[in-house]
Residue frames as qw, qx, qy, qz and C-alpha x, y, z in Angstrom:
[[0.008, 0.891, 0.453, 0.002, -0.03, 0.01, 0.01],
 [0.410, 0.498, -0.011, 0.764, 1.31, 3.44, -0.93],
 [0.353, -0.461, -0.442, 0.683, 2.02, 5.83, 1.80],
 [0.102, 0.930, 0.296, -0.192, 0.71, 9.39, 1.90],
 [0.582, 0.564, 0.037, 0.585, 2.56, 11.77, -0.39],
 [0.461, -0.417, -0.237, 0.747, 4.92, 14.11, 1.54],
 [0.140, 0.922, 0.245, -0.265, 4.02, 17.75, 1.29],
 [0.222, -0.679, 0.429, 0.554, 7.54, 18.57, 0.13],
 [0.364, 0.057, 0.815, 0.446, 7.19, 16.13, -2.83],
 [0.261, 0.741, 0.619, 0.014, 3.80, 17.71, -3.73],
 [0.037, -0.908, 0.007, 0.418, 5.24, 21.20, -3.64],
 [0.277, -0.436, 0.642, 0.566, 8.26, 20.23, -5.80],
 [0.372, 0.320, 0.817, 0.303, 5.99, 18.43, -8.27],
 [0.225, 0.851, 0.469, -0.079, 3.59, 21.31, -8.66],
 [0.113, -0.814, 0.238, 0.518, 6.48, 23.79, -9.05],
 [0.332, -0.196, 0.756, 0.529, 7.85, 21.64, -11.88],
 [0.298, 0.569, 0.753, 0.143, 4.46, 21.47, -13.47],
 [0.080, 0.927, 0.261, -0.257, 3.76, 25.14, -13.24],
 [0.172, -0.743, 0.391, 0.515, 7.23, 26.33, -14.26],
 [0.394, -0.012, 0.810, 0.435, 7.45, 23.73, -17.04],
 [0.315, 0.692, 0.643, 0.093, 4.10, 24.86, -18.46],
 [0.003, 0.940, 0.045, -0.338, 4.91, 28.57, -18.20],
 [0.297, -0.590, 0.546, 0.516, 8.32, 28.00, -19.77],
 [0.449, 0.281, 0.774, 0.346, 6.87, 25.95, -22.65],
 [0.256, 0.855, 0.451, 0.006, 4.47, 28.77, -23.51],
 [0.098, -0.914, 0.163, 0.358, 7.04, 31.60, -23.12],
 [0.476, -0.321, 0.650, 0.498, 9.57, 29.62, -25.19],
 [0.465, 0.548, 0.647, 0.257, 7.15, 29.54, -28.05],
 [0.125, 0.969, 0.206, -0.050, 7.03, 33.31, -27.96],
 [0.279, -0.821, 0.368, 0.336, 10.78, 33.87, -27.70],
 [0.776, 0.130, 0.508, 0.351, 11.70, 31.61, -30.64],
 [0.458, 0.725, 0.308, 0.412, 11.43, 34.56, -32.97],
 [0.289, -0.945, -0.001, 0.154, 13.06, 37.04, -30.62],
 [0.637, 0.673, -0.244, 0.286, 16.25, 38.35, -32.28],
 [0.182, -0.753, 0.519, -0.361, 17.95, 39.09, -28.97],
 [0.836, -0.252, 0.447, -0.193, 17.28, 35.55, -27.71],
 [0.910, 0.392, 0.078, 0.115, 18.52, 34.07, -31.01],
 [0.316, 0.809, -0.388, 0.308, 21.69, 36.21, -30.87],
 [0.473, -0.588, 0.582, -0.302, 22.46, 34.88, -27.39],
 [0.926, 0.008, 0.365, -0.098, 21.80, 31.31, -28.56],
 [0.745, 0.636, -0.148, 0.135, 24.18, 31.77, -31.52],
 [0.062, -0.799, 0.550, -0.236, 27.04, 32.32, -29.05],
 [0.761, -0.296, 0.560, -0.142, 26.88, 28.72, -28.08],
 [0.010, -0.383, 0.842, 0.380, 28.83, 26.02, -30.02],
 [0.327, 0.307, 0.890, -0.080, 25.55, 23.99, -30.14],
 [0.011, -0.246, -0.545, -0.802, 23.43, 24.87, -33.25],
 [0.354, -0.058, 0.208, -0.910, 20.31, 26.91, -32.49],
 [0.736, -0.070, -0.402, -0.540, 17.85, 24.28, -33.77],
 [0.641, -0.027, -0.735, 0.220, 19.44, 21.68, -31.54],
 [0.070, 0.054, -0.541, 0.836, 19.23, 24.01, -28.61],
 [0.548, -0.091, -0.045, -0.830, 15.49, 24.55, -29.26],
 [0.769, -0.044, -0.597, -0.224, 14.93, 20.80, -29.44],
 [0.451, 0.029, -0.709, 0.541, 16.83, 20.28, -26.19],
 [0.147, -0.097, 0.328, -0.928, 14.87, 23.01, -24.54],
 [0.667, -0.082, -0.164, -0.723, 11.49, 21.74, -25.52],
 [0.740, -0.034, -0.671, 0.004, 12.35, 18.13, -24.69],
 [0.311, 0.082, -0.634, 0.703, 13.65, 19.27, -21.35],
 [0.359, -0.096, 0.192, -0.908, 10.53, 21.27, -20.55],
 [0.779, -0.082, -0.396, -0.480, 8.32, 18.37, -21.55],
 [0.632, 0.000, -0.717, 0.295, 10.30, 16.08, -19.32],
 [0.018, 0.122, -0.495, 0.860, 9.93, 18.56, -16.48],
 [0.587, -0.105, -0.038, -0.802, 6.17, 18.57, -16.88],
 [0.808, -0.020, -0.547, -0.217, 5.89, 14.82, -17.22],
 [0.477, 0.058, -0.706, 0.520, 8.14, 14.20, -14.20],
 [0.218, -0.143, 0.390, -0.883, 6.09, 16.67, -12.05],
 [0.740, -0.080, -0.173, -0.645, 2.85, 14.88, -12.91],
 [0.831, 0.010, -0.556, -0.013, 4.22, 11.38, -12.45],
 [0.253, 0.180, -0.670, 0.674, 5.98, 12.31, -9.12],
 [0.492, -0.198, 0.212, -0.821, 2.55, 13.36, -7.84],
 [0.899, -0.028, -0.220, -0.377, 1.50, 9.80, -8.58],
 [0.696, -0.544, 0.466, -0.051, 4.52, 8.35, -6.75],
 [0.914, 0.385, -0.028, 0.122, 6.40, 7.06, -9.81],
 [0.652, -0.580, 0.267, 0.410, 9.99, 6.49, -8.77],
 [0.658, 0.260, 0.403, 0.581, 11.22, 6.60, -12.40],
 [0.143, 0.908, 0.256, 0.300, 10.01, 10.18, -12.63],
 [0.376, -0.903, 0.170, 0.117, 12.25, 11.52, -9.94],
 [0.707, -0.259, 0.458, 0.473, 15.20, 9.54, -11.41],
 [0.528, 0.539, 0.422, 0.503, 14.55, 10.86, -14.87],
 [0.048, -0.982, -0.126, -0.134, 14.26, 14.42, -13.56],
 [0.516, -0.746, 0.318, 0.277, 17.54, 14.21, -11.72],
 [0.705, 0.015, 0.518, 0.485, 19.31, 12.45, -14.64],
 [0.391, 0.739, 0.377, 0.399, 18.03, 14.98, -17.23],
 [0.181, -0.983, -0.006, -0.021, 18.90, 17.83, -15.01],
 [0.634, -0.547, 0.382, 0.391, 22.46, 16.65, -14.50],
 [0.621, 0.311, 0.490, 0.527, 22.91, 16.17, -18.27],
 [0.155, 0.908, 0.275, 0.274, 21.57, 19.76, -18.77],
 [0.412, -0.887, 0.139, 0.157, 23.88, 21.16, -16.18],
 [0.693, -0.268, 0.475, 0.472, 26.90, 19.43, -17.72],
 [0.505, 0.539, 0.462, 0.491, 26.07, 20.60, -21.15],
 [0.046, -0.976, -0.155, -0.143, 25.62, 24.15, -19.86],
 [0.545, -0.733, 0.269, 0.306, 28.95, 24.08, -18.14],
 [0.675, -0.019, 0.521, 0.523, 30.61, 22.85, -21.25],
 [0.365, 0.475, 0.533, 0.598, 29.00, 25.25, -23.71],
 [0.098, -0.930, -0.355, 0.012, 27.65, 28.34, -21.91],
 [0.454, 0.519, -0.143, 0.710, 29.53, 31.54, -22.36],
 [0.285, -0.596, 0.247, -0.709, 28.10, 32.76, -19.04],
 [0.571, -0.046, -0.808, 0.138, 28.89, 29.92, -16.66],
 [0.035, -0.021, -0.587, 0.809, 28.16, 31.95, -13.51],
 [0.525, -0.042, -0.086, -0.846, 24.57, 32.38, -14.70],
 [0.678, -0.075, -0.702, -0.205, 24.11, 28.60, -14.20],
 [0.162, 0.141, -0.766, 0.606, 24.77, 28.82, -10.47],
 [0.495, -0.052, 0.334, -0.801, 21.18, 29.69, -9.35],
 [0.826, 0.117, -0.324, -0.446, 19.81, 26.78, -11.38],
 [0.580, 0.199, -0.759, 0.217, 22.36, 24.39, -9.90],
 [0.080, -0.145, 0.658, -0.734, 21.45, 25.48, -6.39],
 [0.692, 0.031, 0.078, -0.717, 17.76, 25.03, -7.05],
 [0.785, 0.182, -0.555, -0.205, 18.45, 21.60, -8.55],
 [0.335, 0.191, -0.804, 0.454, 20.51, 20.53, -5.44],
 [0.342, -0.073, 0.506, -0.789, 17.67, 21.62, -3.16],
 [0.772, 0.135, -0.171, -0.597, 15.10, 19.79, -5.23],
 [0.693, 0.226, -0.685, 0.004, 17.16, 16.67, -5.39],
 [0.054, 0.189, -0.749, 0.632, 17.70, 16.80, -1.63],
 [0.584, 0.024, 0.296, -0.755, 13.92, 16.99, -1.12],
 [0.821, 0.202, -0.318, -0.429, 13.18, 14.16, -3.58],
 [0.711, 0.186, -0.664, 0.142, 15.61, 11.80, -1.85],
 [0.284, -0.429, 0.557, -0.652, 14.85, 12.49, 1.82],
 [0.081, -0.039, 0.980, -0.176, 13.78, 9.40, 3.78],
 [0.464, 0.416, 0.576, -0.529, 10.05, 10.16, 3.75],
 [0.552, 0.567, -0.270, -0.548, 10.17, 10.77, -0.05],
 [0.173, 0.353, -0.906, -0.158, 12.11, 7.53, -0.53],
 [0.288, 0.165, 0.886, -0.324, 9.37, 5.65, 1.32],
 [0.529, 0.555, 0.248, -0.592, 6.68, 7.30, -0.80],
 [0.485, 0.596, -0.467, -0.436, 8.39, 6.56, -4.08],
 [0.227, 0.276, -0.933, -0.042, 9.39, 2.95, -3.21],
 [0.493, 0.119, 0.701, -0.500, 6.20, 1.87, -1.37],
 [0.777, 0.452, 0.197, -0.391, 4.36, -0.53, -3.65],
 [0.520, 0.635, -0.561, -0.112, 7.57, -1.58, -5.44],
 [0.171, 0.377, -0.893, 0.177, 9.07, -5.00, -4.99],
 [0.397, -0.263, -0.878, -0.039, 7.56, -7.96, -3.04],
 [0.447, -0.626, -0.170, -0.616, 4.68, -7.29, -0.84],
 [0.008, 0.320, -0.750, 0.578, 4.95, -7.43, 2.94],
 [0.692, -0.066, 0.266, -0.668, 1.39, -8.58, 3.25],
 [0.027, -0.119, 0.989, 0.089, 0.77, -12.33, 3.40],
 [0.640, -0.062, -0.265, -0.718, -2.41, -13.88, 2.09],
 [0.585, -0.201, 0.700, -0.357, -4.26, -16.78, 3.71]]
């Protein structure tokens, strides 16, 4: 039987859902912004690939937020894995590495929350063999 969802997991999940949704919508409007495109051109990664990476990442953020509300362990693992990949790519390619610092700090706080003992119980309850014995 699944335990009650910790409030911290619910808060993180809803933040991911709201920020992912808002970011997806605003990204659609900034795609044609010449200033944003000029900044993106400073990266060694081609702009179309950056856009794909951005939209895939935001979709993953939304999906993980929804599925973490449902207690799916793979969602928190995917969120953490995808975030680490994004941070590493940013460190390797960003002309403004210091600008990544706030995002790294937020990621570390979120990862800490998602792997606290009560969150671990929530995400792993219902996985593996059952403790209940039938007659």
